[in-house]
C-alpha positions in Angstrom: -3.5 -22.7 -25.1 -3.1 -23.8 -21.6 -5.2 -22.2 -19.0 -1.9 -20.7 -17.3 -1.6 -18.8 -20.2 -5.2 -17.4 -20.6 -5.2 -16.3 -17.1 -1.8 -14.3 -17.1 -3.0 -12.7 -20.3 -5.9 -11.9 -19.4 -4.8 -10.6 -16.2 -2.2 -8.5 -18.4 -5.1 -7.0 -20.1 -7.1 -5.9 -17.1 -4.3 -4.3 -15.2 -2.9 -2.8 -18.3 -6.3 -1.1 -18.9 -6.5 -0.5 -15.1 -3.1 1.6 -15.0 -4.3 3.3 -18.1 -7.7 4.4 -16.8 -5.5 5.5 -13.7 -2.4 7.4 -15.2 -4.6 9.4 -17.9 -5.8 11.3 -15.1 -2.4 12.8 -14.8 -1.6 13.8 -18.6 -4.9 15.7 -18.8 -4.2 17.6 -15.9 -3.8 20.7 -17.0 -7.0 20.7 -18.7 -8.7 18.9 -15.6 -7.1 22.1 -13.8 -9.1 24.8 -16.0 -12.4 22.8 -15.6 -12.4 21.7 -12.3 -10.1 24.4 -10.0 -10.7 27.8 -11.9 -8.7 30.7 -9.9 -6.8 33.5 -11.3 -3.5 31.8 -10.6 -3.1 28.8 -12.9 -0.3 27.2 -10.9 -2.7 27.0 -7.8 -5.5 25.1 -10.3 -2.4 22.9 -11.3 -1.5 22.1 -7.9 -5.2 21.4 -6.8 -5.6 18.9 -9.4 -2.3 17.2 -8.7 -3.8 17.0 -5.0 -6.7 15.2 -6.4 -4.3 12.9 -8.4 -2.7 12.0 -5.6 -5.6 10.9 -3.8 -6.0 8.1 -6.4 -2.8 6.9 -4.7 -4.2 7.1 -1.6 -6.6 4.8 -2.0 -4.8 1.9 -3.7 -3.4 0.4 -0.5 -7.0 0.5 1.0 -8.0 -1.3 -2.3 -5.7 -3.7 -2.1 -6.4 -4.4 1.7 -10.2 -4.9 1.1 -9.8 -6.6 -2.2 -7.2 -8.9 -1.3 -9.7 -10.1 1.8 -12.6 -10.4 -0.5 -10.6 -12.3 -3.0 -9.8 -14.7 -0.1 -13.3 -14.9 1.0 -15.3 -15.1 -2.7 -13.0 -15.9 -5.2 -10.6 -13.7 -7.4 -12.2 -14.0 -10.3 -14.9 -12.4 -8.6 -13.3 -9.4 -7.2 -11.5 -8.8 -10.6 -14.9 -8.4 -12.0 -15.7 -5.9 -9.5 -12.6 -3.8 -9.9 -13.1 -3.7 -13.3 -16.4 -2.6 -13.2 -15.7 0.2 -10.5 -12.6 1.5 -12.3 -14.4 1.5 -15.7 -17.6 3.1 -13.8 -15.5 5.8 -12.0 -13.6 6.5 -15.4 -16.9 6.9 -17.2 -18.3 9.2 -14.3 -15.0 11.3 -14.6 -15.5 11.8 -18.3 -19.3 12.7 -17.6 -18.8 15.3 -14.5 -19.7 18.3 -15.1 -17.0 21.2 -14.9 -16.8 23.7 -11.6 -18.9 26.5 -14.1 -21.7 23.9 -13.6 -21.9 22.2 -10.5 -19.7 24.7 -8.4 -17.9 23.3 -5.4 -19.7 19.7 -6.1 -17.6 19.4 -9.3 -14.2 19.1 -7.6 -15.6 17.0 -4.9 -17.1 14.3 -7.1 -13.8 14.4 -9.0 -12.0 13.7 -5.8 -13.9 11.1 -5.0 -14.3 9.1 -8.3 -10.5 9.4 -8.1 -10.3 7.6 -4.5 -12.8 4.7 -6.5 -10.2 4.6 -9.2 -7.5 4.1 -7.0 -9.2 1.8 -4.6 -9.8 -0.6 -7.8 -6.7 -0.5 -9.0 -5.0 -1.7 -5.8 -7.6 -4.5 -5.7 -6.9 -5.3 -9.5 -3.3 -5.4 -9.6 -2.6 -7.5 -6.4 -5.4 -10.0 -7.7 -4.5 -10.5 -11.1 -0.8 -11.1 -10.0 -2.2 -13.4 -7.5 -4.8 -15.3 -9.8 -1.5 -15.7 -12.0 0.4 -17.3 -9.8 -2.8 -19.3 -8.3 -2.9 -21.0 -12.0 0.7 -21.5 -12.9 2.5 -24.5 -12.5 5.0 -24.3 -9.6 8.1 -24.2 -11.7 6.7 -21.2 -14.1 5.0 -19.1 -11.6 7.7 -16.1 -12.0 7.4 -16.6 -16.0 3.6 -16.1 -15.6 3.2 -13.6 -13.2 5.6 -11.8 -14.9 3.2 -11.3 -17.8 0.6 -10.2 -16.2 3.2 -7.3 -14.4 4.0 -6.1 -18.0 0.7 -4.6 -17.6 2.5 -1.7 -15.8 4.5 -0.7 -18.8 1.5 -1.1 -21.0 -0.7 0.7 -19.6 1.0 4.1 -19.1 2.1 3.2 -23.0 -1.1 3.3 -24.1 -1.9 6.6 -22.3 0.8 8.2 -23.5 0.0 6.9 -26.9 -3.5 8.5 -26.9 -2.5 11.7 -25.6 0.0 12.1 -28.7 -2.3 11.1 -31.1 -4.4 13.7 -29.9 
């Protein structure tokens, strides 16, 4: 297998898992609302959860700027390892985070910070993976190989949706 094919497929897999981790939060918002934002009004709890969900989107441009710069300075492979590790740890700690009943106001605060870190890492992973694919591809086939990596934007949400339907 050609090096450019390996890089594009690896970027696609990495980006797909990043999108999966990022979007699964939205699919389980109803559960998170009751655990982290208990109130007498379920709509208010759900809106609070979606506000935290939105912080991830706010972190994406910042992650793209920071990791884009780092990718130019220290190399895209290293920044992709950092972003994947950051996303994995943020998702792990989100899953392990005690609820409001245990930590009080600290629980939604930590959830918001972890969500921001998820967005930050996705912003760096997506642009870095696509750029790395383009850099390894032959000039005449850059669109093809970056297209392979960009397919992850559809695969990650499909994985998240599939998991929710299974459970």
